[in-house]
DRENKE-26801 format. One record per residue (C-alpha): x, y, z. Coordinates in Angstrom, 3 decimals, padded with zeros to 6 digits, always signed. Layout:
# residues N
ATOM         X         Y         Z
ATOM         X         Y         Z
...
This chain:
# residues 389
ATOM         X         Y         Z
ATOM  -000.009  -000.100  +000.103
ATOM  +000.942  +003.637  -000.755
ATOM  +000.265  +006.482  +001.588
ATOM  -000.588  +009.350  -000.492
ATOM  -001.499  +013.079  +000.301
ATOM  -004.172  +014.821  -002.047
ATOM  -004.163  +018.939  -001.616
ATOM  -007.268  +021.017  -002.203
ATOM  -005.811  +024.251  -003.341
ATOM  -009.427  +025.959  -004.567
ATOM  -008.491  +029.038  -002.252
ATOM  -004.978  +029.496  -003.214
ATOM  -001.652  +027.942  -001.896
ATOM  +001.290  +029.214  -000.031
ATOM  +004.313  +027.471  +001.742
ATOM  +003.138  +027.957  +005.386
ATOM  -000.357  +026.860  +004.186
ATOM  +000.670  +023.501  +003.218
ATOM  +003.201  +023.037  +006.157
ATOM  +000.340  +024.056  +008.514
ATOM  -002.189  +021.521  +006.676
ATOM  +000.166  +018.715  +007.247
ATOM  +000.766  +019.670  +010.856
ATOM  -003.321  +019.801  +011.239
ATOM  -003.474  +016.208  +009.635
ATOM  -001.277  +014.722  +012.285
ATOM  +002.438  +015.354  +011.619
ATOM  +004.253  +015.942  +015.190
ATOM  +005.358  +019.476  +014.916
ATOM  +008.086  +018.475  +017.572
ATOM  +009.423  +016.071  +014.941
ATOM  +009.264  +018.659  +012.035
ATOM  +011.119  +021.072  +014.144
ATOM  +013.468  +018.345  +014.831
ATOM  +014.420  +017.756  +011.019
ATOM  +014.499  +021.527  +010.634
ATOM  +017.178  +021.666  +013.072
ATOM  +019.227  +019.993  +010.707
ATOM  +019.430  +023.017  +008.353
ATOM  +021.709  +024.798  +010.935
ATOM  +019.750  +027.955  +010.532
ATOM  +019.204  +030.190  +013.709
ATOM  +017.349  +033.309  +014.507
ATOM  +013.632  +032.069  +013.411
ATOM  +011.181  +030.422  +015.573
ATOM  +008.352  +028.321  +014.307
ATOM  +004.964  +028.008  +015.712
ATOM  +001.598  +026.571  +015.157
ATOM  -001.755  +028.022  +016.363
ATOM  -005.252  +026.827  +016.063
ATOM  -007.819  +029.080  +014.425
ATOM  -010.936  +029.238  +012.039
ATOM  -011.182  +030.318  +008.731
ATOM  -014.945  +030.608  +007.631
ATOM  -016.194  +028.278  +010.543
ATOM  -013.483  +025.766  +009.335
ATOM  -011.181  +024.675  +012.347
ATOM  -007.400  +024.959  +011.041
ATOM  -004.075  +025.394  +011.791
ATOM  -001.723  +028.217  +011.268
ATOM  +001.988  +028.092  +010.599
ATOM  +004.185  +031.327  +011.740
ATOM  +007.727  +031.785  +011.250
ATOM  +009.230  +034.851  +013.489
ATOM  +012.341  +035.701  +011.797
ATOM  +014.737  +037.435  +013.832
ATOM  +016.951  +038.890  +011.039
ATOM  +017.254  +042.674  +010.316
ATOM  +016.365  +041.844  +006.799
ATOM  +013.588  +039.497  +006.404
ATOM  +014.177  +039.318  +002.857
ATOM  +017.554  +038.164  +002.645
ATOM  +018.862  +037.191  -000.943
ATOM  +020.389  +033.841  -001.262
ATOM  +021.879  +032.185  -004.605
ATOM  +020.232  +029.101  -005.919
ATOM  +023.874  +027.557  -005.210
ATOM  +024.049  +028.572  -001.766
ATOM  +020.768  +027.025  -001.055
ATOM  +021.653  +023.790  -002.622
ATOM  +024.888  +023.756  -000.967
ATOM  +022.708  +024.229  +002.420
ATOM  +020.401  +021.547  +001.393
ATOM  +023.212  +018.921  +000.634
ATOM  +025.228  +019.523  +003.688
ATOM  +022.160  +019.466  +006.067
ATOM  +021.686  +016.818  +008.451
ATOM  +018.130  +015.710  +006.894
ATOM  +016.313  +012.318  +006.046
ATOM  +017.643  +011.560  +002.564
ATOM  +013.660  +011.942  +001.247
ATOM  +013.287  +015.354  +002.826
ATOM  +016.352  +016.305  +001.188
ATOM  +015.685  +014.911  -002.127
ATOM  +012.233  +016.740  -002.011
ATOM  +013.403  +020.280  -000.772
ATOM  +016.035  +020.095  -003.451
ATOM  +013.451  +019.291  -005.936
ATOM  +011.245  +022.357  -005.173
ATOM  +014.107  +024.846  -005.167
ATOM  +015.771  +023.221  -008.451
ATOM  +012.222  +023.826  -010.155
ATOM  +011.996  +027.467  -008.758
ATOM  +015.550  +028.097  -009.836
ATOM  +014.767  +026.982  -013.429
ATOM  +011.717  +028.835  -013.740
ATOM  +013.498  +032.210  -012.425
ATOM  +016.398  +031.465  -014.696
ATOM  +014.065  +031.473  -017.698
ATOM  +012.433  +034.311  -016.626
ATOM  +015.333  +036.749  -015.939
ATOM  +017.391  +035.235  -018.777
ATOM  +020.312  +034.102  -016.535
ATOM  +022.123  +030.839  -016.048
ATOM  +020.424  +028.734  -013.208
ATOM  +023.761  +028.665  -011.211
ATOM  +023.230  +032.445  -010.925
ATOM  +019.785  +032.983  -009.998
ATOM  +019.162  +034.835  -006.964
ATOM  +016.205  +034.150  -004.682
ATOM  +014.659  +037.015  -003.137
ATOM  +011.340  +036.358  -001.174
ATOM  +011.826  +032.746  -001.662
ATOM  +015.431  +032.992  -000.191
ATOM  +014.439  +034.394  +002.737
ATOM  +014.559  +032.229  +006.134
ATOM  +010.650  +032.090  +006.496
ATOM  +010.432  +030.700  +002.764
ATOM  +013.276  +028.184  +003.160
ATOM  +011.536  +027.091  +006.787
ATOM  +008.131  +026.659  +005.020
ATOM  +009.716  +024.154  +002.117
ATOM  +011.928  +022.259  +004.036
ATOM  +009.133  +022.086  +006.833
ATOM  +006.339  +021.211  +004.356
ATOM  +008.708  +018.317  +003.168
ATOM  +009.769  +016.628  +006.977
ATOM  +006.065  +016.981  +007.640
ATOM  +005.368  +014.716  +004.773
ATOM  +008.083  +012.308  +005.927
ATOM  +006.444  +012.507  +009.363
ATOM  +003.305  +011.467  +007.996
ATOM  +005.047  +008.858  +005.783
ATOM  +003.392  +010.090  +002.737
ATOM  +004.838  +008.360  -000.305
ATOM  +003.110  +010.245  -003.326
ATOM  +001.242  +013.445  -003.702
ATOM  -001.326  +015.065  -006.086
ATOM  -003.180  +018.246  -006.345
ATOM  -006.581  +020.023  -007.243
ATOM  -006.898  +023.043  -009.351
ATOM  -005.310  +026.278  -008.127
ATOM  -007.119  +029.344  -007.381
ATOM  -005.536  +032.556  -007.958
ATOM  -005.811  +036.176  -007.979
ATOM  -005.639  +039.165  -010.274
ATOM  -004.553  +042.465  -010.745
ATOM  -000.932  +043.208  -009.473
ATOM  +001.378  +042.288  -006.837
ATOM  +004.110  +043.746  -004.944
ATOM  +007.468  +042.122  -005.154
ATOM  +011.127  +043.010  -004.631
ATOM  +010.847  +043.503  -008.347
ATOM  +008.242  +045.878  -008.148
ATOM  +004.633  +045.752  -009.471
ATOM  +003.944  +042.585  -011.267
ATOM  +000.950  +040.674  -013.043
ATOM  -001.155  +038.586  -010.598
ATOM  -000.596  +035.664  -010.473
ATOM  +002.981  +036.343  -010.666
ATOM  +005.355  +035.288  -013.612
ATOM  +007.036  +032.345  -011.385
ATOM  +003.487  +031.083  -010.383
ATOM  +002.371  +030.766  -013.959
ATOM  +005.690  +029.583  -015.322
ATOM  +005.517  +026.774  -012.664
ATOM  +001.816  +025.972  -013.911
ATOM  +002.804  +025.702  -017.354
ATOM  +005.765  +023.429  -016.835
ATOM  +003.578  +020.975  -015.009
ATOM  +000.258  +021.659  -016.460
ATOM  -001.313  +022.515  -013.379
ATOM  -005.038  +023.682  -013.791
ATOM  -005.541  +027.291  -012.270
ATOM  -008.772  +028.733  -011.174
ATOM  -009.393  +032.665  -011.316
ATOM  -010.756  +033.871  -008.225
ATOM  -012.482  +037.738  -007.896
ATOM  -009.848  +038.795  -005.316
ATOM  -006.916  +041.275  -005.936
ATOM  -004.599  +039.409  -003.167
ATOM  -001.829  +036.911  -004.265
ATOM  -003.778  +033.679  -003.514
ATOM  -001.191  +031.277  -005.082
ATOM  +002.311  +032.037  -004.290
ATOM  +005.584  +030.922  -006.103
ATOM  +006.762  +028.987  -002.743
ATOM  +003.260  +027.293  -002.725
ATOM  +003.011  +026.531  -006.126
ATOM  +006.475  +025.230  -006.390
ATOM  +005.629  +022.718  -003.581
ATOM  +002.963  +021.244  -005.676
ATOM  +004.845  +021.575  -008.981
ATOM  +007.756  +019.864  -007.819
ATOM  +006.110  +016.907  -005.142
ATOM  +002.739  +016.118  -006.785
ATOM  +002.598  +013.603  -009.597
ATOM  -000.940  +014.577  -010.968
ATOM  -003.359  +017.272  -010.619
ATOM  -007.372  +016.908  -010.860
ATOM  -009.884  +015.194  -008.545
ATOM  -009.450  +013.471  -005.377
ATOM  -008.217  +010.011  -006.289
ATOM  -009.694  +006.829  -004.941
ATOM  -008.305  +006.714  -001.281
ATOM  -008.977  +005.067  +002.093
ATOM  -008.914  +008.070  +003.794
ATOM  -007.015  +008.182  +007.237
ATOM  -006.558  +011.894  +007.948
ATOM  -007.359  +015.364  +006.762
ATOM  -005.943  +018.848  +007.835
ATOM  -006.740  +022.282  +007.026
ATOM  -003.753  +024.836  +006.738
ATOM  -004.966  +028.510  +007.211
ATOM  -003.776  +031.681  +005.465
ATOM  -002.992  +034.613  +007.358
ATOM  -006.746  +036.216  +006.876
ATOM  -009.937  +035.347  +007.638
ATOM  -011.676  +035.935  +003.861
ATOM  -015.145  +036.738  +003.950
ATOM  -017.143  +034.023  +002.434
ATOM  -014.647  +031.780  +001.576
ATOM  -012.440  +029.429  +003.728
ATOM  -009.014  +030.718  +003.221
ATOM  -007.425  +027.313  +003.568
ATOM  -005.409  +024.300  +001.859
ATOM  -007.088  +020.940  +002.639
ATOM  -005.124  +017.735  +002.541
ATOM  -006.714  +014.531  +002.583
ATOM  -004.217  +011.678  +003.467
ATOM  -005.133  +008.029  +002.572
ATOM  -004.006  +004.589  +001.238
ATOM  -004.105  +003.663  -002.334
ATOM  -003.196  +000.285  -003.892
ATOM  +000.218  +000.345  -005.689
ATOM  -000.703  -000.192  -009.202
ATOM  -000.609  +001.971  -012.614
ATOM  -004.063  +003.241  -011.902
ATOM  -003.110  +005.170  -008.828
ATOM  -000.505  +008.087  -008.510
ATOM  +002.875  +007.423  -009.773
ATOM  +006.300  +008.851  -008.863
ATOM  +007.117  +012.045  -010.839
ATOM  +010.648  +011.454  -012.528
ATOM  +012.707  +013.265  -015.258
ATOM  +013.563  +011.660  -018.302
ATOM  +016.729  +013.068  -019.954
ATOM  +018.123  +012.166  -023.379
ATOM  +021.123  +012.850  -025.789
ATOM  +021.669  +011.796  -029.430
ATOM  +025.419  +010.680  -030.171
ATOM  +026.638  +009.320  -033.574
ATOM  +030.547  +010.065  -032.761
ATOM  +031.197  +008.001  -029.754
ATOM  +032.362  +004.100  -029.383
ATOM  +030.315  +001.758  -027.799
ATOM  +032.597  +001.516  -024.913
ATOM  +032.271  +005.328  -023.723
ATOM  +028.419  +004.568  -024.133
ATOM  +028.841  +001.736  -021.468
ATOM  +031.098  +004.068  -019.453
ATOM  +028.656  +006.835  -019.500
ATOM  +025.847  +004.436  -018.495
ATOM  +027.585  +003.441  -015.410
ATOM  +028.512  +007.220  -014.515
ATOM  +025.022  +007.923  -014.557
ATOM  +024.138  +005.233  -012.188
ATOM  +026.668  +006.179  -010.170
ATOM  +025.515  +009.681  -009.994
ATOM  +022.548  +008.531  -008.956
ATOM  +020.130  +007.854  -011.766
ATOM  +017.451  +005.529  -011.260
ATOM  +017.888  +003.969  -014.538
ATOM  +020.312  +004.617  -017.565
ATOM  +020.472  +002.750  -021.198
ATOM  +020.850  +003.274  -024.728
ATOM  +019.018  +002.811  -027.670
ATOM  +020.466  +002.365  -031.447
ATOM  +018.606  +005.179  -033.890
ATOM  +019.468  +006.446  -037.304
ATOM  +019.920  +009.979  -037.833
ATOM  +020.043  +012.404  -040.759
ATOM  +021.905  +010.921  -043.895
ATOM  +021.384  +007.505  -042.657
ATOM  +024.060  +007.868  -039.963
ATOM  +023.968  +005.238  -037.460
ATOM  +023.805  +006.638  -033.827
ATOM  +022.458  +006.035  -030.311
ATOM  +020.112  +007.828  -028.047
ATOM  +021.382  +007.781  -024.225
ATOM  +018.664  +007.855  -021.842
ATOM  +018.479  +008.566  -017.876
ATOM  +015.997  +008.357  -015.681
ATOM  +016.447  +010.293  -012.367
ATOM  +014.899  +012.193  -009.449
ATOM  +014.035  +015.759  -010.686
ATOM  +016.330  +017.273  -007.918
ATOM  +019.181  +015.515  -009.884
ATOM  +018.373  +016.977  -013.161
ATOM  +021.425  +019.172  -013.205
ATOM  +023.962  +016.387  -011.768
ATOM  +022.353  +013.991  -014.310
ATOM  +022.528  +016.309  -017.152
ATOM  +026.366  +017.402  -016.499
ATOM  +027.294  +013.682  -016.756
ATOM  +025.421  +013.030  -019.923
ATOM  +027.307  +016.171  -021.387
ATOM  +030.607  +015.401  -020.216
ATOM  +030.587  +011.838  -020.876
ATOM  +029.405  +011.838  -024.464
ATOM  +030.417  +015.249  -025.601
ATOM  +026.753  +016.281  -026.506
ATOM  +026.050  +019.740  -027.338
ATOM  +022.734  +019.783  -025.508
ATOM  +020.334  +017.749  -023.351
ATOM  +016.576  +017.207  -023.719
ATOM  +014.289  +016.283  -021.008
ATOM  +010.867  +015.501  -019.897
ATOM  +008.654  +014.848  -017.032
ATOM  +006.949  +011.572  -016.945
ATOM  +005.517  +009.030  -014.096
ATOM  +006.619  +005.494  -013.014
ATOM  +005.184  +003.156  -010.757
ATOM  +008.004  +001.195  -009.024
ATOM  +006.918  -002.008  -007.466
ATOM  +007.796  -002.299  -003.655
ATOM  +011.051  -004.232  -003.203
ATOM  +013.358  -005.165  -000.469
ATOM  +017.260  -005.138  -000.457
ATOM  +018.830  -008.231  +001.077
ATOM  +021.928  -010.315  +001.006
ATOM  +022.276  -014.099  +000.689
ATOM  +025.079  -016.615  +001.270
ATOM  +026.126  -019.190  -001.312
ATOM  +028.594  -021.394  +000.173
ATOM  +029.809  -018.611  +002.011
ATOM  +029.713  -016.208  -000.627
ATOM  +027.640  -013.048  +000.102
ATOM  +025.309  -011.907  -002.875
ATOM  +023.216  -008.948  -002.930
ATOM  +019.420  -009.429  -004.077
ATOM  +016.235  -007.407  -004.474
ATOM  +013.375  -009.071  -003.678
ATOM  +009.809  -007.843  -005.162
ATOM  +007.061  -010.511  -004.264
ATOM  +008.109  -013.769  -005.323
ATOM  +010.368  -012.402  -007.731
ATOM  +014.229  -012.128  -007.144
ATOM  +016.715  -010.071  -008.784
ATOM  +020.525  -011.257  -008.048
ATOM  +023.343  -008.668  -008.392
ATOM  +025.058  -009.982  -011.519
ATOM  +028.712  -008.813  -010.120
ATOM  +028.246  -010.638  -006.939
ATOM  +027.068  -013.576  -008.416
ATOM  +029.999  -013.811  -010.998
ATOM  +032.618  -013.390  -008.299
ATOM  +031.047  -016.239  -006.343
ATOM  +030.842  -018.234  -009.406
ATOM  +034.493  -018.024  -010.205
ATOM  +035.377  -018.686  -006.418
ATOM  +033.547  -021.703  -006.380
ATOM  +034.364  -022.866  -010.005
ATOM  +030.685  -023.162  -010.567
ATOM  +028.470  -022.037  -013.554
ATOM  +027.240  -018.532  -013.182
ATOM  +023.563  -019.973  -014.125
ATOM  +023.952  -022.323  -010.947
ATOM  +025.071  -019.462  -008.424
ATOM  +022.123  -017.356  -010.015
ATOM  +019.702  -020.261  -009.157
ATOM  +020.908  -020.983  -005.624
ATOM  +020.862  -017.348  -004.674
ATOM  +017.214  -017.068  -005.633
ATOM  +016.427  -019.938  -003.871
ATOM  +017.904  -018.796  -000.882
ATOM  +016.226  -015.073  -000.970
ATOM  +012.829  -016.924  -001.255
ATOM  +013.636  -019.654  +001.289
């Protein structure tokens, strides 16, 4: 079974509202705070208080920052370094990196700069960092495996930012929605109902966008916005439940990166595949193709977590010499599996077990076969029997 969270953002979405909704759904605020302490950030206090919005009991998250400049600028490279060295659970780190990486990608396109040169303004402030990482930590505390989201409510008119008066919804918000094809629903309100931070959380973490999926509901929460709006509950609602782990349910969002090459050897392609896997790709492979003028060539593919897009892209370019990389967001439905180690006549062999299927680590089995003087297929069979026994 997979634990899923669906977010109802029909009244808008902001980072603090997402965090508060998860705490309201049962995420222990002390556990969330303990994870946030791994960032090593000082001079802030995170509190949660019960409140009501249009008569709906909800929770509000408040980040009090004790800095003279509440809008401290931080470059994407600095936030990435902060997250990479932070003492965080790996899934919290990966999800947080995915959110900021998506924001950096969007900001780079809006301002026409290299992604590593992106300077976060409001999003780089301590309160926004706490909102994003705190939301990812709360997902971890609740054991959330997958996320989806309904249409996002937005306002109209203009919003005031560090860059001046901008259209509402803000350019970053619209760009994030376009990148992930998030449905937006305009409301007759001149306030910024959907912030870049809130939309980035949905864009980076949600696998799909639409109606509530089929769930066996186990919890719900309401995260309050700062204002009690007349006639509308200013909240983000989260519904938590279990879904069967099948291709009919929400999948895991992953990035597919590809390059076409016609001037490298098979040995280079094999080395590249190994380097991609070593860099953290879920999978890597090559397929033969025919390019213009009948030239034989290969496409090298890599499947990775969105947070590793830059890392995997650099490996593809540096190892193949390609002049560019193309990518797309897709979904996958990995089967639940467990890692184990079995022994064949005293030799340790790693295996992956999924249901009644066993995948034996080839290199381990090959070394054992040589040492034992047995055919490789015999060692593979023995390892499979040991894993299922």
